[in-house]
C-alpha positions as CSV (number, residue, x, y, z in Angstrom):
1,X,-2.2,-11.3,6.0
2,X,-1.9,-8.7,3.3
3,X,-0.4,-9.7,-0.1
4,X,1.9,-7.1,-1.7
5,X,2.7,-7.2,-5.4
6,X,5.4,-4.9,-6.6
7,X,4.9,-3.5,-10.1
8,X,6.9,-1.1,-12.2
9,X,4.5,1.8,-11.4
10,X,3.9,1.1,-7.7
11,X,2.5,-1.5,-5.4
12,X,-0.8,-3.4,-5.4
13,X,-1.9,-4.7,-2.0
14,X,-4.7,-7.2,-1.3
15,X,-6.2,-6.9,2.2
16,X,-9.2,-7.8,4.3
17,X,-11.2,-5.0,5.9
18,X,-9.6,-5.3,9.3
19,X,-6.1,-4.9,7.7
20,X,-7.0,-1.6,6.0
21,X,-5.4,1.6,7.4
22,X,-7.5,4.7,8.1
23,X,-6.6,6.4,4.8
24,X,-7.5,3.3,2.9
25,X,-10.9,3.0,4.7
26,X,-11.6,6.6,4.0
27,X,-10.7,6.0,0.3
28,X,-8.0,8.7,0.3
29,X,-6.0,6.3,-1.8
30,X,-7.3,4.2,-4.7
31,X,-9.2,1.2,-3.2
32,X,-11.4,-1.4,-5.0
33,X,-13.5,-4.0,-3.3
34,X,-14.1,-7.4,-4.8
35,X,-16.0,-9.8,-2.5
36,X,-14.3,-9.7,0.9
37,X,-10.9,-8.5,-0.5
38,X,-9.8,-4.9,-0.9
39,X,-7.3,-4.0,-3.6
40,X,-5.2,-0.9,-2.7
41,X,-2.9,0.8,-5.2
42,X,0.0,2.9,-4.1
43,X,2.0,4.5,-6.9
44,X,5.7,5.0,-6.7
45,X,5.2,8.8,-6.5
46,X,3.1,8.3,-3.3
47,X,5.7,6.1,-1.6
48,X,8.0,7.8,0.8
49,X,11.6,8.1,-0.2
50,X,14.0,6.0,1.9
51,X,16.8,8.0,3.6
52,X,20.3,6.7,3.2
53,X,21.5,5.1,6.3
54,X,24.5,6.7,8.1
55,X,27.3,4.4,9.1
56,X,28.0,5.5,12.6
57,X,30.6,2.8,13.3
């Protein structure tokens, strides 16, 4: 189970190898390995913007 820590500049995730996504395995985003854990950093500028939900009812 991945652990997600929200920080002011983005999100720090701690994962095992099998939980990594392809872009994380290919190191297209910042990844650091310590022992058997991978630390993945995703800044707020990389996060997709959420669309406002339309109230249809």
